[in-house]
C-alpha positions as CSV (number, residue, x, y, z in Angstrom):
1,M,51.2,11.7,-47.3
2,T,53.3,14.7,-47.4
3,T,52.2,18.1,-49.2
4,S,53.8,21.1,-49.8
5,T,51.9,24.3,-49.3
6,K,52.5,28.1,-49.0
7,I,52.7,29.9,-46.0
8,R,50.1,33.1,-46.2
9,A,50.1,36.1,-44.6
10,V,47.1,36.7,-41.9
11,G,46.8,39.7,-40.6
12,N,50.2,40.2,-38.3
13,S,50.5,36.4,-38.4
14,K,51.1,33.6,-41.1
15,G,48.8,30.7,-42.0
16,V,48.5,27.7,-43.9
17,I,45.3,26.6,-45.6
18,L,44.4,22.7,-45.1
19,P,42.3,20.9,-47.8
20,K,38.9,20.1,-46.8
21,K,39.7,16.3,-47.3
22,Y,42.5,16.6,-44.9
23,L,40.2,18.0,-42.2
24,D,37.9,15.5,-43.0
25,Q,40.2,12.8,-42.7
26,C,41.7,13.7,-39.4
27,G,38.0,14.6,-38.1
28,I,39.0,18.6,-37.6
29,E,35.9,20.5,-37.3
30,D,36.6,24.4,-36.0
31,R,39.4,24.0,-33.1
32,V,42.6,22.3,-33.2
33,D,45.2,21.5,-30.6
34,I,48.8,22.5,-31.5
35,T,51.9,21.0,-30.1
36,I,55.4,22.0,-31.2
37,K,58.3,19.2,-30.0
38,D,62.0,19.3,-31.8
39,N,60.9,21.9,-34.1
40,V,58.0,19.8,-35.5
41,I,54.5,21.5,-35.3
42,T,51.9,19.1,-34.8
43,I,48.1,19.9,-35.6
44,A,45.3,17.6,-34.4
45,A,41.8,17.5,-33.6
46,A,41.2,19.5,-30.5
47,K,39.9,17.5,-27.4
48,N,36.4,18.0,-26.6
49,V,36.7,21.2,-24.2
50,V,33.5,22.4,-22.8
51,K,33.6,25.9,-22.1
52,K,31.7,26.7,-18.9
53,K,29.1,29.0,-18.3
54,W,28.2,31.0,-15.6
55,T,25.0,29.0,-15.2
56,D,27.3,25.6,-14.9
57,F,29.2,27.2,-12.2
58,K,26.2,28.3,-9.9
59,A,24.5,25.2,-10.1
60,S,27.4,23.1,-9.2
61,T,28.1,25.4,-5.9
62,K,26.5,23.8,-3.0
63,K,24.1,26.4,-0.8
64,E,25.9,26.7,2.7
65,K,24.0,28.0,5.7
66,A,25.7,30.8,8.0
67,T,26.5,29.2,11.0
68,F,26.6,31.5,14.4
69,V,29.9,31.7,16.1
70,P,29.7,33.2,19.5
71,N,31.7,36.1,20.2
72,T,32.3,38.6,23.3
73,F,31.1,41.4,20.9
74,D,27.5,39.7,20.5
75,E,27.4,38.7,24.0
76,K,28.5,41.9,25.6
77,D,28.5,45.2,23.6
78,W,25.8,44.7,21.1
79,T,22.2,45.9,22.2
80,W,19.3,46.2,20.3
């Protein structure tokens, strides 16, 4: 299916309005992947990319205990 549409100014950029029926047919909701190859622009539904949160990172890190590494400073120079 081929359709012609006008390119519109959107701020300092340009945009194309995509009809809802095309978006529904392709499963596009709110994010897209854009690819350019041989002067052809391809717009496809974005792959499910889950943005990580700080809590995800914190939960995934292992808690490591510090190990004591003997050294000459601790053995000779340090006093309480």
